[in-house]
C-alpha positions in Angstrom: 0.6 9.3 -30.5 4.3 9.7 -30.2 5.7 11.8 -27.3 9.3 12.3 -26.4 10.0 11.9 -22.7 12.0 14.5 -20.9 13.9 11.8 -19.0 15.5 8.8 -20.7 14.6 6.3 -18.0 10.9 7.4 -18.3 11.2 6.9 -22.0 12.4 3.3 -21.5 9.5 2.5 -19.1 7.0 4.0 -21.6 8.3 2.0 -24.5 5.6 -0.6 -24.2 2.7 1.8 -23.6 1.6 1.8 -27.3 0.7 -1.9 -26.8 -2.1 -1.1 -24.3 -5.4 -1.8 -26.1 -8.3 0.7 -26.1 -10.6 0.5 -23.2 -14.5 0.1 -23.3 -14.8 3.7 -22.3 -13.7 6.7 -24.4 -13.2 8.8 -21.2 -10.8 6.3 -19.9 -8.7 6.4 -23.1 -8.6 10.2 -22.7 -7.4 9.9 -19.2 -4.7 7.4 -20.1 -3.5 9.7 -22.9 -3.3 12.6 -20.5 -1.4 10.5 -18.1 1.0 9.5 -20.8 1.7 13.2 -21.6 2.2 13.9 -17.9 4.6 11.0 -17.5 6.6 12.2 -20.5 6.9 15.7 -19.0 8.0 14.4 -15.5 11.4 13.4 -14.4 12.4 10.6 -12.0 12.4 12.0 -8.4 15.8 12.5 -6.8 17.1 13.2 -3.3 17.0 16.9 -4.2 13.2 16.7 -4.1 12.0 17.2 -0.5 9.5 14.3 -0.6 12.2 12.0 -1.8 15.2 13.3 0.1 15.8 10.1 2.0 15.1 7.7 -0.9 17.6 7.4 -3.8 16.0 5.8 -6.8 19.3 5.5 -8.7 19.4 1.7 -8.3 15.9 1.6 -10.0 17.0 3.8 -12.9 20.0 1.5 -13.7 17.6 -1.4 -14.7 15.2 -1.8 -17.6 11.7 -3.1 -17.0 8.9 -3.9 -19.5 5.4 -5.3 -19.1 4.7 -8.9 -20.1 1.9 -10.0 -22.5 1.2 -13.4 -21.0 1.2 -14.8 -17.5 3.8 -17.3 -16.5 2.8 -20.8 -15.6 2.0 -20.8 -11.9 0.2 -23.7 -10.1 -2.1 -23.6 -7.1 0.6 -25.3 -5.1 3.0 -22.5 -5.9 0.8 -20.0 -4.1 -0.8 -22.2 -1.5 1.3 -20.6 1.3 -0.5 -17.3 0.7 -4.0 -18.6 0.9 -6.3 -16.6 3.2 -8.8 -19.2 4.3 -11.4 -16.6 5.5 -11.5 -15.0 2.0 -14.9 -14.8 0.4 -13.3 -14.3 -3.0 -9.8 -14.3 -4.4 -8.5 -12.6 -7.6 -5.0 -13.7 -8.6 -2.7 -11.8 -11.0 0.6 -13.3 -12.2 3.1 -10.7 -13.5 0.2 -8.2 -13.7 -2.2 -10.5 -15.7 -5.3 -12.1 -14.3 -5.3 -15.9 -14.1 -8.9 -17.2 -13.8 -7.7 -20.7 -13.0 -6.1 -19.6 -9.8 -8.8 -17.2 -8.8 -11.9 -18.1 -6.8 -14.9 -15.7 -7.2 -17.1 -17.5 -4.6 -20.7 -16.7 -3.9 -20.6 -13.1 -2.8 -23.7 -11.7 -1.1 -26.0 -9.4 -2.9 -24.6 -5.9 -3.4 -20.9 -6.9 -3.2 -19.0 -7.0 -6.5 -15.3 -8.1 -7.0 -14.4 -8.3 -10.7 -11.9 -7.1 -13.3 -12.0 -3.4 -14.0 -12.7 -4.1 -17.7 -15.9 -6.0 -16.7 -16.8 -3.3 -14.2 -16.6 -0.6 -16.9 -19.3 -2.4 -18.8 -21.7 -2.9 -15.9 -20.9 0.1 -13.6 -19.4 2.6 -15.9 -21.3 5.6 -14.6 -20.3 4.7 -11.0 -16.6 4.2 -11.9 -16.1 7.4 -14.1 -16.1 10.0 -11.3 -13.5 8.0 -9.3 -11.0 6.2 -11.7 -7.9 8.2 -12.3 -9.6 11.1 -10.4 -8.9 10.3 -6.8 -5.3 9.6 -7.6 -4.8 12.0 -10.5 -1.0 12.1 -10.6 -0.7 15.7 -11.6 2.9 15.8 -10.3 3.6 12.2 -9.5 5.5 10.2 -12.1 4.6 6.8 -10.9 0.9 7.4 -10.7 1.0 8.8 -14.2 2.9 5.8 -15.4 0.3 3.5 -13.8 -2.6 5.3 -15.5 -0.8 5.3 -18.8 -0.6 1.5 -18.6 -4.1 1.1 -17.0 -5.4 -2.2 -18.3 -5.4 -5.0 -15.8 -7.3 -3.6 -12.9 -9.7 -4.6 -10.1 -13.1 -3.1 -9.3 -14.6 -3.7 -5.9 -18.1 -2.3 -5.1 -20.1 -2.5 -1.9 -23.6 -1.2 -2.7 -25.8 0.7 -0.3 -26.1 -1.1 3.0 -24.4 -4.2 1.7 -22.2 -6.0 4.1 -19.4 -8.6 3.8 -17.5 -9.7 6.9 -15.1 -12.0 5.1 -12.3 -10.3 3.2 -11.8 -10.1 -0.5 -8.2 -11.2 -1.4 -6.3 -9.7 -4.2 -3.1 -11.6 -4.8 -0.4 -10.1 -7.1 2.3 -12.7 -7.8 5.6 -11.7 -9.4 7.6 -14.5 -11.2 9.9 -12.9 -13.8 13.0 -10.6 -13.8 13.1 -7.3 -15.6 9.3 -7.0 -15.7 7.1 -4.1 -14.8 3.6 -4.5 -13.5 1.0 -1.8 -13.0 -1.8 -3.1 -10.7 -4.8 -0.8 -10.3 -7.5 -1.1 -7.7 -10.7 0.9 -7.4 -12.8 0.3 -4.3 -16.2 2.1 -3.9 -18.1 1.6 -0.7 -21.6 3.1 -0.8 -23.6 4.5 2.1 -23.9 2.1 5.1 -21.9 -0.7 3.5 -19.2 -2.7 5.2 -16.3 -4.5 3.5 -12.7 -5.8 3.9 -10.1 -5.9 1.1 -6.6 -7.4 1.2 -4.0 -6.3 -1.3 -1.2 -8.8 -1.2 2.1 -8.5 -3.2 4.3 -11.6 -3.3 7.1 -13.1 -5.3 8.1 -16.7 -6.3 11.7 -15.7 -7.0 14.3 -13.2 -6.0 15.0 -11.5 -9.3 14.8 -7.6 -9.9 11.4 -6.4 -11.2 9.1 -3.4 -10.7 5.7 -3.2 -9.1 4.0 0.2 -9.5 0.6 0.0 -8.0 -2.2 2.6 -7.5 -5.3 2.1 -5.3 -8.3 4.5 -5.3 -10.9 4.3 -2.5 -14.1 6.2 -2.0 -16.0 5.6 1.3 -19.5 7.0 1.4 -21.5 8.3 4.4 -21.7 5.8 7.3 -19.8 3.2 5.3 -16.9 1.2 6.8 -13.9 -0.2 4.9 -11.0 -2.3 6.2 -8.1 -2.1 3.9 -5.1 -4.3 4.3 -2.0 -4.0 2.2 0.8 -6.6 2.6 4.1 -6.1 0.7 6.3 -9.2 0.7 8.0 -8.8 -2.7 11.3 -10.4 -3.6 14.6 -9.2 -2.1 15.7 -7.6 -5.4 12.3 -6.0 -6.3 11.2 -2.4 -6.4 7.8 -1.5 -5.2 6.1 1.9 -5.6 2.6 2.1 -4.2 0.1 5.0 -4.1 -3.2 4.9 -2.4 -5.7 7.8 -2.4 -8.8 7.6 -0.1 -11.8 10.0 0.3 -14.1 9.8 3.3 -17.7 11.1 3.4 -19.7 12.0 6.4 -19.3 9.5 9.3 -17.3 7.1 7.1 -14.9 4.7 8.7 -11.6 3.7 7.2 -9.2 1.2 8.8 -5.9 0.7 7.1 -3.2 -1.9 7.9 0.0 -1.7 5.9 2.7 -4.4 6.3 6.1 -4.1 4.6 8.5 -7.0 4.6 9.9 -7.3 1.1 11.6 -5.5 -1.8 15.0 -4.0 -2.1 13.4 -0.6 -2.3 9.8 0.2 -1.5 7.8 3.4 -1.3 4.2 3.5 0.2 2.2 6.7 -0.2 -1.2 7.0 1.5 -3.3 10.0 1.2 -6.7 10.2 3.2 -9.0 13.1 2.6 -11.8 13.7 5.1 -14.5 15.2 2.9 -17.4 14.8 5.4 -18.0 15.6 9.0 -17.4 13.0 11.6 -15.3 10.7 9.5 -12.8 8.4 11.3 -9.5 6.8 10.1 -7.3 4.3 11.8 -3.9 3.9 10.1 -1.6 1.2 11.2 1.7 0.4 9.6 4.8 -1.8 10.2 8.0 -2.3 8.3 10.4 -5.1 9.1 13.6 -4.9 7.0 17.2 -5.8 7.0 20.2 -6.3 4.8 20.4 -3.2 2.5 16.6 -2.8 2.1 15.0 0.6 2.0 11.4 1.0 3.1 9.8 4.5 2.8 6.3 5.3 4.0 4.7 8.7 3.4 1.1 9.4 4.8 -1.2 12.4 4.6 -4.3 12.7 6.8 -6.1 15.7 5.4 -8.9 16.9 7.8 -11.0 19.2 5.6 -14.3 19.0 7.6 -15.2 19.4 11.3 -15.4 16.5 13.9 -12.9 14.2 12.2 -10.7 11.8 14.0 -7.6 9.7 13.2 -5.4 7.4 15.1 -2.1 6.5 13.4 0.6 4.2 14.6 3.6 3.2 12.5 6.4 1.0 13.6 9.7 -0.1 12.0 12.1 -2.8 12.9 15.4 -2.3 11.1 18.3 -4.7 11.1 21.6 -5.1 9.1 22.3 -2.0 7.0 18.6 -1.4 6.4 17.1 2.1 6.1 13.5 3.0 7.0 11.8 6.2 6.3 8.5 7.5 7.8 7.0 10.9 6.9 3.5 11.4 8.3 1.6 14.6 8.0 -1.6 15.6 9.7 -3.2 18.6 8.0 -6.1 20.3 9.7 -7.8 22.9 7.4 -9.4 26.1 8.5 -12.9 25.4 9.6 -12.1 21.7 10.5 -13.0 22.4 14.2 -13.2 19.6 16.8 -10.7 17.5 15.0 -9.0 14.8 17.1 -5.9 13.4 15.4 -2.9 11.6 16.8 0.2 10.1 15.2 3.0 7.9 16.7 6.1 6.7 15.0 8.1 4.0 16.9 11.3 2.6 15.5 13.5 -0.3 16.7 17.2 -0.5 15.5 18.7 -4.0 15.7 22.3 -3.1 14.5 24.8 -0.3 14.5 24.4 0.1 10.7 20.6 0.3 10.7 19.1 3.7 10.1 15.7 5.4 10.5 14.6 8.8 9.3 11.2 9.7 10.9 9.3 13.0 10.5 5.8 13.3 12.0 4.2 16.6 11.1 1.3 18.7 12.2 -0.1 21.6 10.1 -3.1 23.1 11.9 -5.2 26.0 10.7 -8.1 25.6 13.1 -8.2 26.7 16.7 -10.4 24.1 18.4 -8.6 20.9 17.8 -6.9 18.1 19.7 -3.8 16.9 17.8 -0.6 15.2 19.0 2.3 13.4 17.5 5.5 11.7 18.7 8.5 9.7 17.5 11.0 7.4 19.2 14.1 5.7 17.8 16.0 3.2 19.9 17.3 -0.3 20.6 15.8 -3.1 22.7 15.1 -2.1 26.3 18.1 -3.2 28.5 15.8 -3.8 31.5 13.4 -5.9 29.5 16.3 -7.9 28.1 17.8 -8.4 31.6 14.5 -9.5 33.0 14.1 -12.3 30.3 17.7 -13.4 30.8 17.3 -13.5 34.6 14.4 -15.9 33.9 16.7 -18.3 32.1 16.3 -17.3 28.5 19.5 -17.1 26.4 20.3 -13.6 25.2 19.6 -14.3 21.5 16.2 -15.9 22.3 15.3 -13.0 24.6 16.2 -10.5 21.9 14.1 -12.4 19.4 11.2 -12.5 21.7 11.2 -8.7 22.4 11.6 -7.9 18.8 8.8 -10.2 17.8 6.5 -8.6 20.5 7.3 -5.2 19.2 6.1 -6.1 15.7 3.3 -8.4 16.7 1.4 -5.5 18.5 0.6 -4.0 15.1 0.0 -7.2 13.2 -2.4 -8.6 15.8 -4.8 -5.8 15.0 -5.4 -7.2 11.5 -8.9 -8.8 11.7 -8.0 -11.8 9.5 -6.6 -14.7 11.7 -5.0 -16.8 9.0 -3.2 -13.7 7.6 -2.1 -12.7 11.0 -0.6 -16.2 11.5 1.2 -16.0 8.2 2.7 -12.6 9.1 3.6 -13.6 12.6 5.5 -16.6 11.3 7.4 -14.2 9.0 8.2 -11.9 11.8 9.6 -14.7 13.9 11.6 -16.1 11.0 13.1 -12.7 10.3 14.0 -12.0 13.9 15.5 -15.4 14.3 17.6 -14.7 11.3 18.6 -11.3 12.7 16.2 -9.4 10.3 
């Protein structure tokens, strides 16, 4: 099928879409075709669009990116620094392509599945169909539509009813080549009463420009609990666009931890929809950027049923001429009584040229709720700095210590010790270098 894109840059990105092979499921081919049509009809967002008014994608549209057909040669030693020792299984993708030799499936307990999406379609097709390219439909989102149009190399994680896995499943996406585009897709289904932890980890072995356009869809069933950790430590010239859509059934629990260190320009969209009574979400996020990096985080917590709760805390540490954006919306629908939802945005500026645009929002259409939000933007506390200096610490060391403590508060909540240690070393290295 030949379709002419309405935007020349979209046309350039879609040039390789005809090479995507047919899937094992006809319904998925139909959804990919529909996504292709949507992508061709959509334009690249600009700062004239309200949802993108602080994020200029012009640098992205000046570059040409195409998918690769074969993974680059990467050794286990090349990615050893990213190992999560607690992981029960690890799936590694290099430039968007799965590499079995670097992956470790492990012996997962009964009821826990972590496999390629293509394999999952053969064994769990009836379970996957209601969710894949449905939770994140991309009706008006260009990048979700692009991801679905290229949907080929995906991951399927399934926790069956009452199945439990305390150790995390580690999904490692490694970028190695310039001018490439990758479209990772993750589908996570947690059935009733299950418990699971998943790490999405995006890293780079170089500092060349490339595009990562990722979509994750998550369905958490009644009384299930999912811990979802996303770490973005891409190369300094990279572009990272991430969309995550989550649905929560009755009494479901969803714990989200998002860490943003890398990329020249990154956008992280998280939408959580409370579809059942009593569901709870905890959403933590931190962005540590410097130079001329731009990190944009948009979240939506949609309380559609009564007795829901959410605690959200987002922090940014911005040095150099970096620019951080946070837009967090809490939406309480009519009838969602007894909702308890809070949101905090705390932002630390390390230089005169650093910039933060923060916009916490509440939209409430129910009258028996408890909701709060707040935002702060500032520099290091002068009294805290004076106290450390009075105890003999040099000013630079005192500043580094305070900056580290500000970020570590969020990172320390991640329930994976080896990953916390990696991230804390990164925070310390960045603060010592002046972010």
